[in-house]
N, C-alpha and C positions, 0 to 999 in steps of 0.2 A: 732309525738305525735298527736293523734286523739281526737278531742273535739266535744261534742254535745253542740250547742248553742240554748237555748230555750228562744226566745225573740220575742214579737209580734210587737214591734215598727219597722216599715220598715226602717226608716232612721238609727236608732241606730244599728239595727241588721246588715244592710249592711255595716256600718262603722266598726263594731267590726269584722265581718267576713273578710273584706278586710284587716284590720290591723293584725289580727292573721295569715292569710294566708301569708302576707308579712313577718311575723316573723318566718315562717317555719312550722306553725301548719296545720294539716288537719282539716277542720271545716265542720260539717254538721249543717245546720241552719234550725230549725223548729219554727213555729209561734204560736203553741198552745200546751197545756199540753197533749192532747190525742196523738198528733203526736210525742211528746217527749217520751211518755211512749212506743209507738210502736217501735221507734228507739232504745230505750234502751233494748228492748226485742230481737231485731234482729241483733244488732251490738255490738262490744266491743269498749268501749271508755276509754280514760285515765282520763277524767274529764268531768263534766257537769257544764256548765255556766247556771244558772237558774234564770230567772226573776220570781217574785212572782205573778204579775198580769196577768197571762196567761188566755186566753179564753178556754172554754171547760173543762179544768182541772186546777185548781189553783196550783201555784208552790209549796205551802206548802203541799197540798194534794198529789202531785206527789212525793215530798220528803218523806212524811210519808209512802207511798206505797213502795218506793224504799228501805227504811231501813227495813220495815216490811218483805220484801222479802229476807233480809239478804245480800243485795248488799252493798259492801264497797267502791263503786266508789266515789272518791273525788268530792264534790259538793261545788262550789263557787256561793253563791247567789249574784246576781247583781240587785239591786232594788232601786227605788226612795223612798221607805219607810225607813225613817232614824230614826224613834223613837226607843228608847232603847228597848221597849217592842217587836217591830218587829225583831230587831237584836237578842235579847235573844230567842224569840220564834223560829226563824229559826235555830239557833245554837242548841237549845234543841231538835229539831226534827231530828237533825243529819247532818246539814250542817257543812262543815269543815271551812268555812270562809264566810265573809259577806262584800260586797263592795257596797257602796251607789253611786247612780247616782247624778250628773255627776261625772265621774272618769277619771283618766289619763290612757291611754292605756298601758304605760310602767309599771305602778303600777299593772295593771291587769295581765300582762305577768309575772311580778316578783312573784305575788301571785300564779299563776298557777304553775310555776316551784317549788315554795316552797311546795305546796300541794302534788305534785307528788313525790318530794324528801321525804316528811314526810311519804307518803304511803309506799315507798320502804325501809324506815328505814335508809335513808342516811342523814348525816349532810353536807357532802362535795357536792357542786353543780356540781363537775366534776365526771365523771365515769372513773374508772381506772381498767385496767387489764394488769398487768405487765408493759411493756413500752408503752402500748396503752392507750391514754387518749382522752376522748370525753367531750367537753365543751358545754352543751346544751344551755347556755346563748348566746355564741358567734357562735354556730353552726360550731364549728371547731374541727377537730380530728387530733391528732399528734401521730406519732410513733417514739420512740427514740428521741423525741424532734423536729422532722421534721414534718411540716404541710403536711397532705395528701390532694391532690387536688381532692376532691370528688364532684360529682354532687349533687344537692339537694336530689334526690332519693337515691343515694348511701349513703349519710350521714344519711338519715332517716332509711335506712336498718341497717347500723352499729349501730345507736343509739338504735334501737329496740333489736338487739342482745346483745348489751352491758348492757342493763338494767337487763338481766337475763343470765349472762355468764355461759356456761355449760348446760343451759336448752335447750331442743330441741323445736324449734318453727316450726309449720307446714307452708306450703305454704300459706294456707288460713289466718293464723294468721299474717304472714308478709304482705300479701296483704292488710289486714284490717288496718294495721298500716301505710301503704304507701299511701293509696288512700281513698278519700272521695267520696260522691255520684256523684259529678260533674266531676270526673276524668274519662278519657277513659283508660281502662285497657286492654292491649294486653294479649293474652292467655299464653304467656311465659314471661311476663314482669318481674316478680320476679326473674326468672332464669337468665335473661339478666343482671339485676342489680347486682345479686350475682356474675356473671362471671366478670363483670367489677370491682367490689369491691375486689374480690380475686386477680386480676392482680395488683391492687394498694397497697393492704394490705399485700399480700402474701398468697398463697393457703393454707398454713399450719394452718392459723388462723380459717378458716371456714370449719367445717366438715359436710358432708352430711350423715345423718342417713337414710339409704335406706328405702323408704316407709313411713317415719315418718316426716322428715323435716331437719332442719339445726341448728347447734349450734356453738357458738363462744368459742374457747379455746386458751389459751396462749401456744405457741409452747414450747415443752420440759417440 
């Protein structure tokens, strides 16, 4: 899961980035509203963590522009502004949730998962396709009840495919889900991870649509 963090406080931003990366998220951190807007135009994200007091472009103005453009990206406001009017104003402008500072990182992570589930129309926190189950909270995948021994990248790849079973995802889309700005990406990194995942999962689960991308299907 790839997240854009828009936070100008260096200590808080570094702590949130570190905590979310440790929890398995891919995090791109920007320190002003203008950089956040540029990042949103150039990359696909699963969620925006938005501070309101951003320099150059205020968080509420950024949110207003995002929704005016028709973007349905989940937005979790994270702000020290705890007045009811601030919370109501942010939600009315299109934020999906509001978390006041200081906050507990575990609560933030739980809210992130809840917002992504809501966007995809799921109530169950687990992703299921036949005997294959992916648990985003525990970052564990099982097949026929047996835990799959996956590397972090292999798990992220499977998670991305499981979110849209049967849909074809391009190499660029998968790469975007697996890597953030700070990650080194090999020219065939996605293909290597797919190869290893197929060996552990079974080659019949992942289909290559020539010239288009890859999709996950239940065998039979």
